C-alpha positions as CSV (number, residue, x, y, z in Angstrom):
1,M,8.9,15.6,-35.1
2,C,12.5,16.4,-34.5
3,D,14.4,14.3,-32.0
4,E,15.0,17.4,-29.8
5,C,11.3,18.2,-29.7
6,G,10.4,14.7,-28.8
7,T,12.9,14.7,-26.0
8,Q,11.5,18.0,-24.7
9,I,7.9,16.8,-24.8
10,R,8.9,13.5,-23.0
11,A,10.8,15.5,-20.3
12,F,7.8,17.9,-19.9
13,I,5.3,15.0,-19.5
14,G,7.7,13.4,-17.0
15,V,7.8,16.6,-15.0
16,L,4.0,16.8,-15.0
17,F,3.7,13.3,-13.6
18,V,6.5,13.7,-11.1
19,N,5.1,17.0,-9.8
20,Q,1.7,15.4,-9.1
21,S,3.4,13.3,-6.4
22,S,6.4,11.1,-7.0
23,T,5.8,9.0,-3.8
24,A,2.0,8.7,-3.8
25,T,0.5,5.5,-4.9
26,I,-3.0,4.1,-5.1
27,R,-3.2,0.5,-3.7
28,I,-5.6,-1.9,-5.3
29,S,-7.0,-4.5,-2.9
30,A,-9.3,-7.5,-3.3
31,K,-11.6,-8.4,-0.3
32,A,-13.9,-11.3,0.2
33,I,-17.3,-11.7,1.8
34,I,-17.4,-15.3,2.8
35,I,-20.6,-16.6,4.3
36,H,-21.2,-20.1,5.5
37,D,-24.1,-21.3,7.6
38,N,-25.2,-17.7,8.3
39,Q,-21.7,-16.8,9.6
40,I,-19.2,-14.5,8.0
41,L,-15.4,-15.1,8.1
42,L,-13.6,-12.0,9.3
43,I,-10.0,-11.1,10.1
44,R,-9.5,-10.0,13.8
45,Y,-6.9,-7.4,14.7
46,K,-5.6,-6.1,18.0
47,S,-3.2,-3.2,18.7
48,D,-2.2,-1.8,22.1
49,S,-5.3,0.3,22.3
50,D,-7.9,-1.2,19.9
51,E,-9.5,-4.3,18.5
52,W,-11.3,-4.4,15.1
53,Y,-12.3,-6.7,12.2
54,T,-11.9,-6.5,8.4
55,L,-12.9,-8.7,5.5
56,P,-10.2,-11.1,4.4
57,G,-8.1,-10.0,1.4
58,G,-5.3,-7.7,0.5
59,G,-3.1,-6.0,-2.0
60,Q,-2.8,-7.0,-5.6
61,L,0.6,-7.9,-6.9
62,F,1.9,-6.9,-10.3
63,G,0.9,-9.5,-12.9
64,E,-1.8,-11.0,-10.7
65,T,-5.6,-10.9,-11.5
66,L,-7.9,-9.6,-8.8
67,T,-9.3,-13.1,-8.3
68,Q,-5.8,-14.6,-8.0
69,T,-5.1,-11.9,-5.4
70,L,-8.3,-12.8,-3.5
71,I,-7.6,-16.5,-3.5
72,R,-3.9,-16.0,-2.3
73,E,-4.7,-13.5,0.4
74,C,-7.6,-15.5,1.8
75,L,-5.5,-18.6,2.0
76,E,-2.7,-16.6,3.8
77,E,-5.1,-14.9,6.2
78,T,-7.6,-17.7,6.9
79,T,-6.1,-21.0,5.6
80,Y,-9.3,-21.5,3.7
81,E,-9.4,-22.0,-0.1
82,I,-12.1,-19.8,-1.6
83,E,-14.0,-19.4,-4.9
84,P,-14.7,-15.8,-5.9
85,E,-18.2,-15.5,-7.3
86,R,-19.0,-11.9,-8.2
87,L,-18.1,-8.3,-7.5
88,V,-20.5,-6.8,-5.1
89,F,-18.9,-3.5,-3.9
90,V,-16.2,-1.1,-4.8
91,R,-14.9,1.1,-2.0
92,E,-12.4,3.8,-2.0
93,Y,-10.5,4.9,1.1
94,I,-8.6,8.2,1.1
95,G,-7.1,8.2,4.5
96,N,-6.8,12.0,4.9
97,N,-10.6,12.3,4.6
98,H,-11.5,10.1,7.6
99,E,-11.1,9.7,11.4
100,F,-7.8,7.9,11.0
101,A,-6.2,10.7,9.0
102,E,-3.4,11.1,11.6
103,F,-2.2,7.6,10.8
104,D,-3.5,7.2,7.2
105,K,-3.0,10.6,5.6
106,D,-0.9,9.0,2.8
107,V,-3.2,6.0,2.2
108,H,-5.3,5.9,-0.9
109,Q,-6.8,2.5,-1.6
110,T,-9.4,1.1,-3.9
111,E,-11.0,-2.1,-2.6
112,L,-12.9,-4.5,-4.8
113,V,-15.2,-6.7,-2.7
114,F,-16.2,-10.1,-4.0
115,L,-19.0,-12.4,-2.7
116,S,-17.1,-15.6,-2.3
117,S,-17.6,-19.2,-1.1
118,L,-15.5,-21.8,0.5
119,A,-14.0,-24.2,-2.0
120,D,-14.7,-27.1,0.5
121,K,-18.5,-27.3,0.6
122,N,-18.4,-29.2,4.0
123,P,-15.6,-27.4,5.8
124,D,-14.4,-27.8,9.3
125,I,-15.5,-24.3,10.6
126,H,-13.4,-23.1,13.5
127,N,-11.7,-19.9,14.6
128,L,-8.1,-19.7,13.7
129,D,-5.1,-18.1,15.5
130,I,-3.3,-16.6,12.5
131,N,-0.8,-13.8,12.4
132,A,-0.4,-13.3,8.6
133,D,-0.5,-9.5,8.9
134,R,0.7,-7.0,11.4
135,D,-1.7,-6.8,14.4
136,Q,-3.7,-9.8,13.0
137,I,-4.6,-12.2,15.8
138,G,-7.0,-14.5,14.0
139,A,-9.6,-15.4,11.5
140,Q,-13.0,-15.7,13.1
141,W,-16.5,-16.9,12.1
142,I,-19.1,-14.3,13.3
143,N,-22.9,-14.7,13.2
144,L,-24.3,-12.3,10.6
145,E,-26.7,-10.7,13.0
146,D,-23.7,-9.7,15.2
147,V,-21.9,-7.9,12.4
148,I,-23.9,-4.7,12.9
149,N,-22.4,-4.2,16.4
150,L,-18.8,-5.1,15.6
151,P,-15.9,-2.7,15.1
152,L,-15.8,-3.9,11.4
153,F,-14.1,-1.7,8.9
154,P,-15.2,-0.3,6.6
155,A,-18.2,0.5,8.8
156,A,-20.2,1.3,5.7
157,L,-20.4,-2.4,5.1
158,R,-21.9,-3.4,8.5
159,T,-25.6,-3.1,7.5
160,L,-25.1,-4.2,4.0
161,I,-23.4,-7.5,5.2
162,A,-25.8,-8.1,8.2
163,E,-28.8,-7.7,5.9
164,K,-27.2,-9.6,2.9
165,H,-27.6,-6.7,0.5
166,F,-25.6,-8.1,-2.3
167,S,-28.1,-7.8,-5.2
168,S,-28.0,-5.4,-8.1
169,D,-30.7,-3.3,-6.3
170,F,-27.9,-1.8,-4.2
171,P,-25.1,0.4,-5.5
172,I,-21.8,-1.4,-6.1
173,Y,-19.8,1.8,-5.8
174,L,-19.8,2.9,-2.2
175,G,-17.4,5.9,-2.7
176,D,-14.8,7.2,-0.3
177,V,-16.2,5.6,2.9
178,N,-14.9,4.2,6.1
């Protein structure tokens, strides 16, 4: 192939990718389901108008494996060292498709949810006042039976977590849910 042809092809391919959306990104996130003594560890958030919970975890950094991400993020958000055990759910979130589209229209995230355990098998279990993330007010242990009624996001996980549906009988891929 001539040098000029190669340059034109590379330029054309570059235009194709740039035109798709030069600023849009897909965020990869690792999340943990950590259960101890029939309680789950959740991150508690509060804004001026709302209060909600999420699973601990966060965004993957370049060069980091998903399990490294999970261990780092859980330590930052909860102070607990964890051991990822197995992937149990994959969730996509395309913000423009959900009730928070006004705020999240540019958000596209893929979350990989791992069943995990505490590294310390006899931990001191207590709720923690931690502000690792914006609006985070703590890490809190919640009884599993109470999860169904919490403002836990993604809401699609409430029943699955409360009923401990982490087996291969349930689909791992949840789709674009909130």
